[in-house]
VEXDREN-2710 file (C-alpha; in Angstrom, 1 decimal):
% VEXDREN-2710
k/r/px/py/pz
1/MET/-98.2/101.6/79.8
2/LEU/-99.7/104.6/81.4
3/GLN/-100.2/102.8/84.7
4/GLU/-96.5/101.8/84.7
5/LEU/-95.5/105.4/84.1
6/LEU/-97.7/106.6/86.9
7/ALA/-96.3/103.9/89.3
8/ALA/-92.7/104.9/88.3
9/GLY/-93.5/108.6/88.9
10/ALA/-95.0/107.8/92.3
11/VAL/-91.9/105.8/93.3
12/THR/-89.6/108.5/92.1
13/LEU/-91.6/111.2/94.0
14/SER/-91.6/109.1/97.2
15/ALA/-87.8/108.6/96.9
16/GLY/-87.4/112.3/96.4
17/LEU/-89.5/113.1/99.5
18/VAL/-87.5/110.6/101.5
19/TYR/-84.2/112.0/100.3
20/VAL/-85.3/115.6/101.1
21/MET/-86.6/114.6/104.5
22/SER/-83.3/112.8/105.3
23/ALA/-81.2/115.6/104.0
24/ALA/-83.0/118.6/105.4
25/ARG/-81.7/120.2/108.5
26/VAL/-82.9/123.2/110.5
27/VAL/-80.4/125.3/112.5
28/LYS/-81.8/127.6/115.2
29/GLN/-80.8/131.2/115.6
30/TYR/-78.5/130.6/118.6
31/GLU/-76.8/127.6/117.0
32/ARG/-74.2/126.9/114.3
33/GLY/-74.0/123.6/112.3
34/VAL/-70.6/122.0/111.7
35/VAL/-70.7/119.6/108.7
36/PHE/-68.3/116.6/108.3
37/ARG/-68.2/115.0/104.9
38/LEU/-66.7/111.5/105.0
39/GLY/-65.0/112.5/108.2
40/ARG/-63.5/115.8/107.0
41/LEU/-64.6/119.3/107.9
42/SER/-66.7/120.6/105.0
43/GLY/-66.4/124.4/104.7
44/THR/-67.5/126.8/107.3
45/ALA/-70.2/126.3/109.9
46/ARG/-73.7/126.5/108.6
47/GLY/-75.7/129.5/109.8
48/PRO/-79.2/129.5/111.2
49/GLY/-82.2/128.5/109.0
50/PHE/-82.9/125.7/106.6
51/THR/-79.9/123.7/105.1
52/MET/-79.3/120.5/103.2
53/ILE/-76.7/117.8/103.6
54/VAL/-75.9/114.6/101.7
55/PRO/-77.6/111.7/103.5
56/GLY/-75.2/109.0/104.3
57/VAL/-72.2/111.1/103.4
58/ASP/-72.4/114.2/105.5
59/ARG/-72.8/114.4/109.3
60/MET/-73.7/117.7/111.0
61/ARG/-73.1/118.7/114.6
62/LYS/-74.9/121.7/116.2
63/VAL/-73.0/123.9/118.5
64/ASN/-74.8/126.3/121.0
65/MET/-73.5/129.9/120.7
66/GLN/-75.2/131.2/123.8
67/ILE/-73.3/132.3/126.9
68/VAL/-72.9/129.4/129.3
69/THR/-73.0/129.8/133.1
70/MET/-70.8/127.1/134.6
71/PRO/-70.4/126.9/138.4
72/VAL/-66.9/125.9/139.6
73/PRO/-66.9/123.4/142.5
74/ALA/-65.6/124.7/145.8
75/GLN/-61.8/124.3/146.0
76/GLU/-60.0/124.0/149.3
77/GLY/-56.5/125.5/149.5
78/ILE/-54.0/127.3/151.7
79/THR/-53.5/131.0/151.1
80/ARG/-50.1/132.7/151.1
81/ASP/-50.5/133.7/154.8
82/ASN/-51.2/130.0/155.7
83/VAL/-55.0/130.1/156.2
84/THR/-57.1/127.2/155.0
85/VAL/-60.1/128.4/152.9
86/ARG/-62.7/127.0/150.6
87/VAL/-63.5/129.1/147.5
88/ASP/-66.1/128.5/144.8
89/ALA/-66.6/130.6/141.7
90/VAL/-68.7/130.9/138.5
91/VAL/-67.5/131.2/134.9
92/TYR/-69.4/132.8/132.0
93/PHE/-68.2/131.8/128.6
94/LYS/-69.4/131.4/125.0
95/VAL/-68.3/129.7/121.8
96/VAL/-67.1/132.1/119.1
97/ASP/-65.8/129.6/116.6
98/ALA/-68.0/126.4/116.3
99/SER/-65.5/124.6/114.1
100/HIS/-62.6/125.0/116.6
101/ALA/-64.8/124.1/119.5
102/ILE/-65.7/120.7/117.8
103/VAL/-62.3/119.9/116.1
104/ARG/-59.6/121.2/118.5
105/VAL/-61.1/119.9/121.8
106/GLU/-63.0/116.8/122.7
107/ASP/-65.4/118.4/125.1
108/TYR/-65.0/122.1/125.5
109/ARG/-67.4/122.3/128.5
110/PHE/-65.4/119.8/130.5
111/ALA/-62.1/121.4/129.4
112/VAL/-63.2/124.8/130.6
113/SER/-64.5/123.3/133.9
114/GLN/-61.2/121.6/134.7
115/MET/-59.1/124.6/133.7
116/ALA/-61.3/126.8/136.0
117/GLN/-60.7/124.6/139.0
118/THR/-57.0/124.5/138.4
119/SER/-56.8/128.2/138.0
120/LEU/-58.8/128.8/141.1
121/ARG/-56.5/126.7/143.2
122/SER/-53.5/128.6/141.8
123/ILE/-55.1/132.0/142.7
124/ILE/-55.8/130.8/146.2
125/GLY/-52.2/129.9/146.8
126/LYS/-50.9/133.2/145.4
127/SER/-53.3/135.5/147.4
128/ASP/-53.6/136.6/151.0
129/LEU/-56.8/136.2/153.0
130/ASP/-57.4/139.9/152.9
131/ASP/-57.3/139.9/149.1
132/LEU/-59.8/137.1/148.9
133/LEU/-62.2/139.0/151.2
134/SER/-61.8/142.6/150.0
135/ASN/-60.0/142.7/146.7
136/ARG/-62.1/140.3/144.6
137/GLU/-62.2/142.5/141.5
138/LYS/-58.5/142.1/141.0
139/LEU/-58.6/138.3/141.6
140/ASN/-61.5/138.0/139.1
141/GLN/-59.5/139.7/136.5
142/GLY/-56.6/137.4/137.2
143/LEU/-58.8/134.4/136.8
144/GLU/-60.2/135.6/133.6
145/LEU/-56.8/136.1/132.1
146/MET/-55.7/132.7/133.2
147/LEU/-58.7/131.0/131.6
148/ASP/-58.9/133.2/128.5
149/SER/-55.4/132.4/127.2
150/PRO/-55.9/128.7/126.4
151/ALA/-59.6/129.0/125.7
152/ILE/-59.0/131.2/122.6
153/GLY/-57.4/128.2/120.8
154/TRP/-60.5/126.1/121.5
155/GLY/-62.9/128.7/119.9
156/VAL/-64.2/129.7/123.4
157/GLN/-64.2/133.2/124.8
158/ILE/-64.3/133.7/128.6
159/ASP/-66.8/136.4/129.2
160/ARG/-66.5/136.8/133.0
161/VAL/-65.2/135.0/136.1
162/GLU/-66.4/135.8/139.6
163/ILE/-65.5/134.4/143.0
164/LYS/-68.8/133.5/144.6
165/ASP/-68.0/132.6/148.2
166/VAL/-65.1/132.2/150.6
167/SER/-65.6/129.8/153.5
168/LEU/-63.4/130.2/156.6
169/PRO/-62.8/128.0/159.6
170/GLU/-64.8/128.7/162.7
171/THR/-61.7/129.7/164.7
172/MET/-60.7/132.2/162.0
173/LYS/-64.2/133.7/162.0
174/ARG/-64.1/134.2/165.8
175/SER/-60.7/135.8/165.5
176/MET/-61.8/138.2/162.8
177/ALA/-65.0/139.0/164.9
178/ARG/-62.8/139.9/167.9
179/GLN/-60.5/142.0/165.7
180/ALA/-63.5/143.9/164.2
181/GLU/-65.0/144.4/167.6
182/ALA/-61.7/145.8/169.0
183/ASP/-61.4/148.1/166.0
184/ARG/-64.9/149.4/166.4
185/GLU/-64.4/150.0/170.2
186/ARG/-61.2/151.9/169.4
187/ARG/-63.0/154.2/167.0
188/ALA/-65.9/154.7/169.4
189/ARG/-63.4/155.8/172.1
190/VAL/-61.7/158.2/169.7
191/ILE/-65.0/159.7/168.7
192/ASN/-66.1/160.0/172.3
193/ALA/-62.8/161.7/173.3
194/ASP/-63.2/164.1/170.3
195/ALA/-66.7/164.9/171.4
196/GLU/-65.6/165.6/175.0
197/LEU/-62.9/167.9/173.7
198/GLN/-65.3/169.9/171.5
199/ALA/-67.8/170.0/174.4
200/SER/-65.2/171.3/176.8
201/LYS/-64.2/174.1/174.3
202/LYS/-67.8/175.1/173.9
203/LEU/-68.4/175.1/177.7
204/ALA/-65.3/177.2/178.2
205/GLU/-66.6/179.8/175.7
206/ALA/-70.0/179.7/177.4
207/ALA/-68.4/180.2/180.8
208/LYS/-66.4/183.1/179.5
209/GLU/-69.6/184.8/178.2
210/MET/-71.5/184.2/181.4
211/SER/-68.7/185.7/183.5
212/GLU/-69.1/188.9/181.6
213/GLN/-72.9/188.9/182.0
214/PRO/-73.7/187.3/185.4
215/ALA/-77.4/187.5/184.7
216/ALA/-77.0/184.9/182.0
217/LEU/-76.2/182.3/184.7
218/GLN/-79.5/182.9/186.4
219/LEU/-81.4/182.7/183.1
220/ARG/-79.6/179.4/182.3
221/LEU/-80.6/178.1/185.8
222/LEU/-84.3/179.0/185.1
223/GLN/-84.1/177.2/181.7
224/THR/-82.8/174.1/183.5
225/VAL/-85.7/174.3/186.0
226/VAL/-88.2/174.5/183.1
227/ALA/-86.6/171.5/181.3
228/VAL/-86.7/169.4/184.5
229/ALA/-90.3/170.4/185.3
230/ALA/-91.4/169.3/181.9
231/GLU/-90.8/165.7/182.9
232/LYS/-93.7/166.0/185.5
233/ASN/-91.5/164.8/188.4
234/SER/-92.9/165.1/191.9
235/THR/-89.5/165.9/193.3
236/LEU/-87.3/168.7/191.9
237/VAL/-83.6/168.7/193.0
238/LEU/-82.2/172.1/192.0
239/PRO/-78.5/172.8/192.4
240/PHE/-77.6/176.2/193.6
241/PRO/-74.4/177.3/192.0
242/VAL/-71.7/179.1/194.0
243/GLU/-71.3/181.6/191.3
244/LEU/-74.9/182.8/191.9
245/LEU/-74.1/183.4/195.6
246/ARG/-71.0/185.4/194.6
247/PHE/-73.1/187.4/192.2
248/LEU/-75.6/188.3/194.9
249/GLU/-72.8/189.1/197.4
250/ARG/-71.2/191.5/194.9
251/ALA/-74.6/193.1/194.2
252/ALA/-75.1/193.6/197.9
253/ASN/-71.7/195.2/198.4
254/GLN/-72.2/197.7/195.6
255/GLN/-75.3/199.2/197.3
256/PRO/-74.6/202.7/199.0
257/GLN/-74.5/202.5/202.8
258/ALA/-76.8/204.9/204.8
259/THR/-75.1/207.5/207.0
260/PRO/-76.2/207.4/210.7
261/PRO/-77.8/210.6/212.1
262/PRO/-75.7/212.8/214.4
263/ALA/-75.7/211.8/218.1
264/GLU/-77.3/214.3/220.5
265/ALA/-75.5/215.4/223.6
266/ALA/-76.8/213.2/226.3
267/PRO/-75.3/211.5/229.3
268/ARG/-73.5/208.3/228.5
269/ALA/-75.9/205.4/228.9
270/VAL/-74.9/202.2/230.6
271/ALA/-74.7/199.3/228.2
272/ALA/-77.2/196.5/228.8
273/PRO/-75.7/193.1/229.5
274/ARG/-75.7/190.5/226.7
275/ASP/-77.4/187.2/227.1
276/ASP/-74.3/185.2/226.4
277/ALA/-71.9/187.0/228.8
278/ALA/-71.8/188.3/232.3
279/PRO/-72.8/191.9/233.0
280/ARG/-70.1/194.4/232.8
281/GLU/-69.1/196.8/235.6
282/VAL/-69.3/200.4/234.5
283/THR/-66.9/202.6/236.3
284/ALA/-67.7/206.2/236.8
285/PRO/-65.3/208.8/235.4
286/ALA/-62.8/210.4/237.8
287/VAL/-64.1/213.5/239.4
288/GLU/-61.7/216.3/240.4
289/THR/-62.2/217.6/243.9
290/VAL/-60.8/221.0/244.9
291/PRO/-60.4/221.5/248.7
292/ARG/-61.5/224.6/250.3
293/VAL/-58.6/227.2/250.9
294/THR/-58.5/228.5/254.4
295/ASP/-55.0/229.7/255.1
296/GLY/-54.2/231.5/251.9
297/THR/-51.8/229.0/250.4
298/ALA/-52.1/227.3/247.0
299/PRO/-54.6/224.5/246.9
300/HIS/-53.5/220.8/246.4
301/VAL/-55.4/218.8/243.9
302/GLU/-55.9/215.1/244.4
303/ALA/-57.1/212.9/241.8
END
């Protein structure tokens, strides 16, 4: 009798262990368990930790609540300004209601992927090429709104959407490169012209200052000589400014002229002939001759 009771207890204990093992479930921290009892949703989703279900009656599905990173395949489309582009993006989303994600949509991952591709094509057709290249923040916000509206009913929340890459045809790339080069050349010319204008103003001011102090021009010339000599050149070509010649000429004219000594009374000397001309003939001054008076009449003077 005792042996029969022991055997019955062992069988009951074994059956209990089997039941517990088949009914026990462990839900991880980042998961939620959705339980279906005879095909119907049973209460709310089970939280993380140890939980029990009825074997053979209940069926539990675990849903990942982490943020999912889903790449969107590259979509080819025509922009509003008739440019063919290929755009790919990436979608970040997470499940906020595990029951809705299981009950209301067959496969929420596939649904989000297809909706992202459709929305990306729609954004390409509504945008210009410049917006795709430079105004991506606005397009990302538009994509997020387009995806978030239907995803809320599936128990899915769109966390972020970003356009990852925009592929352009080779001809369009070359055209944009030429445009950028022309724009940079235009800015370079404007900057160069502005620099020439500023330099000319400064040179005009320097010339004005040097005109008031002519010695400054000579000092500047000496500084130029020192700068050129620092290069250790064997030949030094030094420009001689005309202003320096004018300065030296004015300085020479301002010196007082020496007065010549008084000439002594002396007979007029005959000028010596020059080398480049024939000798001059020197005529003697006219001499007045007075004839001798013999008959008492007035004398007659002949030149």
